[in-house]
C-alpha positions in Angstrom: -30.3 101.3 -117.5 -32.5 98.4 -116.3 -32.2 95.6 -113.8 -33.8 92.2 -114.2 -34.0 89.2 -111.8 -34.1 86.1 -114.0 -35.0 82.6 -113.0 -34.1 79.9 -115.5 -35.8 76.5 -115.3 -35.2 73.3 -117.1 -32.0 71.3 -117.7 -29.7 74.3 -116.9 -27.2 72.9 -114.4 -24.2 70.8 -115.4 -24.3 72.2 -119.0 -22.0 75.2 -118.6 -25.0 77.6 -118.3 -23.3 79.9 -115.7 -19.9 80.0 -117.5 -21.5 80.7 -120.9 -23.9 83.3 -119.4 -20.9 85.2 -118.0 -19.2 85.2 -121.4 -22.4 86.4 -123.2 -23.1 89.0 -120.5 -19.6 90.4 -120.7 -19.8 90.5 -124.5 -23.1 92.5 -124.2 -21.8 94.9 -121.5 -24.2 93.4 -118.9 -23.3 93.5 -115.3 -24.6 91.4 -112.4 -24.2 87.7 -111.5 -25.4 84.2 -112.1 -25.7 81.3 -109.6 -27.0 77.8 -109.3 -29.9 77.2 -106.9 -30.3 74.1 -104.9 -33.6 73.3 -106.7 -31.8 72.9 -110.1 -32.7 76.3 -111.4 -30.3 79.1 -112.3 -30.7 82.6 -110.9 -29.4 85.7 -112.7 -29.4 89.4 -111.8 -28.5 91.5 -114.9 -28.2 95.2 -115.5 -27.6 97.0 -118.7 -29.1 99.0 -121.5 -32.5 98.0 -122.9 -31.3 96.6 -126.2 -28.4 94.6 -124.6 -30.7 93.2 -121.9 -33.3 92.2 -124.5 -30.6 90.3 -126.5 -29.4 88.7 -123.2 -32.9 87.6 -122.3 -33.2 86.0 -125.8 -30.0 84.1 -125.1 -31.2 83.0 -121.7 -34.2 81.4 -123.3 -31.9 79.0 -125.2 -28.7 78.9 -123.1 -25.7 76.9 -124.1 -25.9 74.0 -126.5 -26.6 71.3 -124.0 -29.2 73.3 -122.0 -32.9 72.7 -122.3 -34.7 75.8 -120.9 -38.3 75.1 -120.1 -39.2 78.4 -118.5 -37.8 81.9 -117.9 -39.2 84.1 -115.2 -38.2 87.8 -115.5 -38.9 90.5 -113.0 -37.7 94.1 -113.4 -36.4 95.7 -110.2 -34.3 98.7 -109.2 -30.7 98.9 -110.3 -27.9 97.9 -107.9 -24.9 99.4 -109.7 -23.0 96.2 -110.5 -19.6 96.9 -112.0 -18.9 93.4 -113.5 -20.6 90.1 -114.2 -19.7 87.2 -111.8 -20.4 83.6 -111.2 -21.6 83.0 -107.6 -21.1 79.5 -106.1 
């Protein structure tokens, strides 16, 4: 089990990034949350098994169809024991 803090930059707000990330995370058995930041970025905390997290990171690089991801910052930190994946406002 690993935990990643993920910062997604680019055109990632107003394109259903959070909603799609929640669906993808739940399909991959990833727990944590996603939220919009005031600077136009999206912040994600994600926990799961290595293989699932790697697939989720690959999805994060692309995002939903209308997104244009320019950069992905990923930092591994200690796990927090999330039980689900939520969208934070």
